[in-house]
C-alpha positions in Angstrom: 18.5 41.2 -71.6 20.9 41.7 -74.5 24.5 41.5 -73.2 27.8 41.8 -75.1 30.8 40.2 -73.4 34.2 41.2 -74.7 36.8 38.6 -73.9 36.4 34.8 -74.0 39.0 34.1 -71.3 38.3 32.4 -68.0 36.2 35.3 -66.6 34.3 36.0 -69.9 33.6 32.3 -70.4 32.5 31.7 -66.8 30.2 34.7 -67.1 28.8 33.5 -70.4 28.0 30.1 -68.9 26.3 31.8 -65.9 24.1 34.0 -68.1 23.4 31.9 -71.2 21.0 29.7 -69.3 19.0 32.6 -67.9 17.0 33.7 -71.0 19.6 36.3 -72.0 20.7 37.2 -75.5 24.5 36.8 -75.2 27.2 37.8 -77.8 30.8 37.1 -77.0 33.7 38.9 -78.8 37.3 37.7 -78.9 40.2 37.4 -81.3 40.7 33.7 -80.4 38.5 31.7 -82.7 39.2 28.4 -80.7 37.9 29.9 -77.5 34.8 31.2 -79.3 34.2 27.9 -81.0 34.4 26.1 -77.6 31.7 28.4 -76.1 29.5 28.1 -79.2 29.7 24.3 -79.1 28.3 24.2 -75.5 26.1 27.3 -75.2 23.3 29.0 -77.0 25.0 32.3 -77.9 26.5 34.4 -80.7 30.3 34.8 -81.2 32.2 37.4 -83.2 35.9 37.3 -84.0 37.7 40.7 -83.6 38.9 43.4 -81.3 36.1 44.5 -78.9 37.3 48.2 -79.0 36.8 48.5 -82.7 33.5 50.3 -83.6 32.7 48.0 -86.5 33.1 44.9 -84.3 30.8 46.4 -81.6 28.3 47.3 -84.4 28.3 43.6 -85.6 27.8 42.5 -82.0 24.6 44.7 -81.8 25.8 47.5 -79.6 23.1 49.8 -80.9 20.4 48.0 -79.0 22.4 46.2 -76.4 21.4 46.6 -72.7 24.9 46.1 -71.4 28.5 45.8 -72.4 30.9 43.8 -70.2 34.5 44.3 -71.2 36.7 41.6 -69.5 39.6 41.2 -72.0 43.1 40.8 -70.7 43.8 44.4 -71.6 42.7 47.2 -69.3 43.2 49.7 -72.1 41.0 47.7 -74.6 38.3 47.4 -71.9 38.3 51.2 -71.2 38.3 52.2 -74.9 35.5 49.7 -75.7 33.3 51.4 -73.0 34.2 54.8 -74.5 33.2 53.6 -78.0 30.0 52.0 -76.8 29.1 55.2 -75.0 30.0 57.7 -77.7 28.8 55.9 -80.8 26.1 53.4 -79.7 24.8 54.9 -76.4 24.9 51.6 -74.7 23.2 52.1 -71.3 25.4 50.1 -69.0 29.1 49.6 -69.4 31.3 47.4 -67.1 35.1 47.1 -67.4 37.5 44.8 -65.7 40.5 46.9 -64.6 43.5 45.1 -63.2 46.2 47.8 -63.0 46.0 49.5 -59.6 47.5 52.7 -61.1 44.1 53.3 -62.8 42.1 52.4 -59.7 43.6 55.2 -57.6 41.6 57.8 -59.4 37.8 57.7 -58.8 37.2 60.7 -61.1 38.7 58.9 -64.0 35.6 56.7 -64.5 32.6 59.0 -65.3 30.7 60.2 -68.3 33.0 63.3 -68.7 36.2 61.3 -68.8 36.0 57.5 -69.3 32.3 56.4 -69.3 32.6 53.2 -67.3 29.6 52.7 -65.1 31.1 49.9 -63.0 34.7 48.9 -62.5 35.5 45.3 -61.6 38.9 44.5 -60.1 39.5 40.7 -60.0 42.6 41.0 -57.8 40.8 43.2 -55.2 37.8 40.8 -55.2 40.1 37.8 -54.6 42.0 39.5 -51.8 38.8 40.4 -50.0 37.5 36.9 -50.4 40.6 35.3 -49.0 40.8 37.7 -46.2 37.2 36.7 -45.1 38.3 33.1 -45.1 41.3 33.8 -43.0 39.1 35.7 -40.5 36.9 32.6 -40.3 39.1 29.5 -39.8 37.4 26.3 -40.9 35.1 28.0 -43.4 35.0 26.9 -47.1 33.3 30.0 -48.2 32.3 33.3 -46.6 30.3 36.1 -48.2 29.0 39.4 -46.8 25.6 41.0 -47.0 24.3 44.4 -45.8 27.8 45.9 -45.6 29.1 43.1 -43.4 26.2 42.9 -40.9 25.3 39.4 -42.1 27.4 36.6 -43.4 26.6 33.4 -45.3 29.2 30.7 -44.4 29.8 27.3 -45.8 31.5 24.8 -43.5 32.0 21.0 -43.6 30.5 19.1 -40.7 33.1 16.9 -39.0 33.0 14.0 -36.5 33.2 15.7 -33.1 30.9 18.6 -34.1 28.2 19.0 -31.5 25.4 19.0 -34.0 26.6 16.0 -36.1 24.1 13.1 -35.6 21.4 15.5 -34.4 18.6 17.3 -36.1 18.9 21.0 -37.0 16.2 21.8 -34.5 18.8 21.1 -31.8 20.7 24.3 -32.8 18.2 26.3 -30.8 18.7 24.1 -27.7 22.5 24.5 -28.0 22.4 28.2 -28.6 19.1 29.6 -27.3 20.2 33.2 -27.5 21.6 33.1 -31.1 19.5 33.3 -34.2 20.7 31.4 -37.3 19.3 29.7 -40.3 20.7 26.8 -42.3 20.0 27.7 -45.9 21.1 24.5 -47.6 22.9 21.2 -47.0 24.9 19.5 -49.7 25.5 15.8 -49.1 27.7 13.9 -51.5 27.2 16.7 -54.0 23.4 16.7 -53.9 21.4 19.6 -52.4 19.0 19.1 -49.5 16.5 21.7 -48.5 16.8 21.6 -44.7 14.0 21.4 -42.2 14.1 21.2 -38.4 14.1 17.4 -38.7 17.1 17.2 -41.0 19.9 15.3 -39.3 23.4 16.5 -39.9 25.9 13.9 -41.1 29.7 14.0 -41.0 31.1 15.5 -44.3 27.9 17.4 -45.1 28.6 20.9 -46.6 26.4 23.3 -44.7 25.5 26.9 -45.7 24.2 28.9 -42.7 23.5 32.6 -42.3 23.7 34.7 -39.2 24.8 38.1 -37.9 28.6 38.3 -38.4 29.5 38.4 -34.7 27.8 35.0 -34.2 29.5 33.1 -37.0 32.4 31.6 -35.0 30.1 30.2 -32.2 27.8 28.6 -34.8 30.8 27.1 -36.7 31.8 25.4 -33.4 28.5 23.5 -33.4 29.3 21.9 -36.7 33.0 21.1 -36.4 35.8 21.3 -33.9 36.5 25.0 -33.6 39.8 25.8 -35.1 42.3 28.2 -33.5 42.7 31.5 -35.3 45.4 31.8 -37.8 48.5 33.7 -36.8 51.5 32.8 -39.0 50.8 32.9 -42.7 53.0 32.2 -45.7 52.1 33.5 -49.2 53.7 32.2 -52.4 53.5 34.6 -55.3 54.2 38.3 -55.3 51.8 39.4 -58.0 48.9 41.8 -57.5 47.0 39.3 -55.4 49.9 38.1 -53.3 51.1 41.6 -52.6 47.6 42.9 -52.0 46.9 40.1 -49.6 50.1 40.6 -47.7 49.3 44.3 -47.3 45.8 43.5 -46.1 47.1 41.0 -43.5 50.4 42.3 -42.2 49.0 44.5 -39.5 47.2 41.6 -37.7 49.2 38.5 -38.8 52.8 37.4 -39.1 53.2 37.2 -42.8 56.0 35.9 -45.0 55.9 36.2 -48.8 57.9 34.2 -51.3 58.5 35.7 -54.8 60.7 34.1 -57.6 61.8 37.3 -59.3 64.5 39.2 -57.4 63.5 42.7 -58.6 59.9 42.1 -57.8 60.8 40.8 -54.4 62.9 43.9 -53.7 60.1 46.2 -54.9 57.5 44.4 -52.7 59.8 44.6 -49.7 60.1 48.4 -50.1 56.3 48.7 -50.3 55.3 46.6 -47.4 56.1 47.4 -43.8 55.6 44.3 -41.7 55.9 41.5 -44.2 59.0 39.4 -44.5 59.7 39.1 -48.3 61.8 36.2 -49.5 63.4 35.7 -52.9 63.0 32.1 -53.9 60.8 29.2 -55.1 57.7 28.3 -53.1 58.2 24.6 -53.9 61.9 24.6 -52.8 62.0 22.2 -49.9 65.1 23.7 -48.3 63.6 27.2 -48.3 60.5 25.9 -46.7 62.5 24.1 -44.0 64.6 27.3 -43.4 61.4 29.3 -43.0 59.9 26.9 -40.5 57.0 25.8 -42.7 55.9 23.3 -40.0 55.2 26.2 -37.6 53.0 28.0 -40.2 49.2 28.1 -39.7 48.3 28.8 -43.3 50.1 28.4 -46.6 48.5 30.4 -49.5 49.7 29.8 -53.1 48.6 32.6 -55.5 51.0 32.5 -58.4 49.7 32.7 -61.9 50.5 29.1 -62.5 47.9 26.5 -61.2 50.4 23.6 -61.3 53.0 25.5 -59.2 50.3 26.5 -56.7 49.1 22.9 -56.4 52.6 21.3 -56.0 53.9 23.9 -53.5 50.8 23.5 -51.4 51.1 19.7 -51.5 54.7 19.9 -50.4 53.9 22.4 -47.6 51.1 20.1 -46.3 53.5 17.1 -46.3 56.0 19.2 -44.4 53.6 20.0 -41.6 51.8 23.3 -42.4 48.3 23.4 -40.7 46.2 24.5 -43.6 46.7 25.1 -47.4 44.8 27.4 -49.8 45.5 27.6 -53.5 44.4 29.9 -56.3 43.1 27.9 -59.3 42.2 29.3 -62.7 41.5 26.1 -64.5 38.0 25.0 -63.5 38.8 21.4 -64.5 41.1 21.2 -61.4 38.7 22.8 -58.9 36.5 19.8 -58.1 39.5 17.5 -57.9 41.5 19.3 -55.2 39.3 19.6 -52.1 40.6 17.1 -49.6 43.1 16.4 -47.0 46.1 18.0 -48.8 44.4 21.0 -50.4 42.0 22.5 -47.8 40.5 25.4 -49.7 40.5 26.2 -53.5 39.9 29.8 -54.6 38.6 30.4 -58.1 39.2 34.0 -59.2 36.7 33.8 -62.1 33.9 32.9 -59.7 34.8 35.8 -57.3 34.8 38.2 -60.3 31.6 36.7 -61.6 29.9 37.5 -58.3 31.0 41.1 -58.6 29.6 41.3 -62.1 26.3 39.6 -61.4 25.4 42.3 -58.9 25.1 44.7 -61.7 23.4 42.3 -64.1 20.5 41.1 -62.0 17.2 42.9 -62.6 15.4 44.8 -59.8 17.2 46.5 -56.9 19.9 43.9 -56.1 22.5 45.1 -53.6 24.7 41.9 -53.6 25.1 38.7 -55.5 27.4 35.8 -54.7 28.1 32.8 -56.8 28.4 29.7 -54.6 29.6 26.2 -55.0 31.7 27.1 -58.0 28.7 28.6 -59.8 26.1 26.0 -59.1 24.2 28.0 -56.5 23.6 31.7 -55.8 22.8 34.0 -52.9 21.1 37.3 -53.6 20.5 40.4 -51.4 17.4 42.1 -52.9 15.8 45.3 -51.7 12.0 45.3 -51.3 10.2 48.3 -52.7 6.6 49.4 -53.2 3.5 48.8 -51.3 1.2 45.8 -50.7 -0.6 46.7 -54.0 2.5 47.2 -56.1 4.9 44.6 -54.7 4.7 40.8 -54.7 6.6 40.6 -51.4 5.9 43.8 -49.3 3.3 43.3 -46.7 3.4 39.5 -47.0 4.7 37.0 -44.4 7.6 34.9 -45.6 5.4 31.8 -45.4 2.9 33.3 -47.8 5.4 34.1 -50.6 5.5 31.6 -53.4 9.2 31.1 -53.8 10.7 29.2 -56.8 11.8 25.6 -56.2 15.0 25.3 -54.2 14.9 28.9 -53.0 14.8 30.0 -49.4 14.6 33.4 -47.7 17.4 33.2 -45.1 17.4 36.6 -43.4 16.2 40.2 -43.6 18.1 43.3 -42.7 15.9 46.2 -41.5 17.3 49.5 -40.3 20.7 47.9 -39.7 19.1 45.1 -37.6 19.5 41.4 -38.6 16.3 39.4 -38.6 16.7 35.6 -39.2 13.8 34.5 -41.5 10.8 32.7 -40.0 7.5 31.9 -41.8 5.6 34.7 -39.9 8.0 37.5 -40.5 6.3 40.2 -42.7 8.5 41.9 -45.3 8.4 45.7 -45.3 9.5 48.2 -47.9 13.2 48.9 -47.9 14.0 45.6 -46.3 17.1 43.9 -47.6 16.0 40.3 -48.2 18.7 37.6 -48.5 17.8 34.6 -50.6 19.6 31.3 -51.2 19.1 29.5 -54.5 20.1 25.9 -55.0 19.1 26.0 -58.7 20.1 29.1 -60.6 17.6 28.4 -63.4 15.0 30.2 -61.3 16.9 33.4 -61.0 14.5 35.2 -63.4 11.6 34.2 -61.1 13.3 35.6 -58.1 14.1 38.8 -59.9 10.4 39.2 -60.9 9.4 38.8 -57.2 11.3 42.0 -56.4 10.2 44.0 -59.4 7.7 46.7 -58.6 4.5 47.2 -60.6 4.7 50.2 -62.9 1.9 51.9 -61.0 4.4 52.5 -58.2 6.1 55.1 -60.3 
């Protein structure tokens, strides 16, 4: 696939890294030659210096025969105009734009062929808010992603001493929970992936990805670690679009306090939110945290636009007695260093945004894509089409399908019913098939599995 990415910032660069190794023809456009040089030094792709909304730059990038334009610059306006130019002059088939300003997102009719020809709108802030909200609803989880409109969830948890399953084989899950269906899709031990079988023994500190119907998630989590009490009191540091959006999403069901450094912004947020206590101050101010009873808080979430401020305020909050900490980190170099006793959960906005983008990039009928383990793994919800004669999967039992190395079928959703995968389950047309991939280099092979022979049409 020939793809033009406008913007070599954190989202654009992460997307280029994800796609360049998948047999795609990638061109990245940016005005910053240093960012482009860094990408070109590490990846097999083309780079062009210039403004992505300029017709001559898009022409140089090959917009005339490109399959897709992905505009993720820091400017909403440049992203929108670039899609308009690509549509009007070059007839680029698929156009995706990152739009951050909520003022644009209020109007669905704005983005169509008659007005602004953007095929898919990606909102990083909205994606991050939804992602964090799922983590809050599942205490103890490292990652939670939805499939089939929330009927199924894939959850990553760390196995701790005291978990009922630690020291036992996975086959014991069925003995402990005879009436609950689940499947462990992967186990990561000391950073290395293990394809689990019934004989796989769970060890403390294993990172375990399991899939199940959403209403069973909490009970299964309790098998792997001491079940945490639900969160009730939450403190958010940072009143930007993410912090404000998160407070709005949580304030009906949780006790929320939000700290914002700018007085005018704090006042504005206070007027917009109904049940959130908005404080003007610095999230790393020890006296403020003491005054606001940080030691009674269940969760401290730092989501300012400065990584270092997020880290330091969370470390201070943890030292002062908060139960759990969560930080937003843009610099990927920090991400792997921070998981531990002080920083419980690290959220990467570029990876949540990349997941949203990958859904529209994957070939075949793909309903959902989630980037996992900071981009190393991937989960896909693919829809099976065709017949036994035109499809590589329809009419076949799961055990008969030749899956790429490191790939497992974890579950199927059929007519709104969740079916946990077993080797004898036969895939039917219109099934939503959820796959887990340890190694992303086989994405193309998975895509081909779900592409229908042309005779189907």
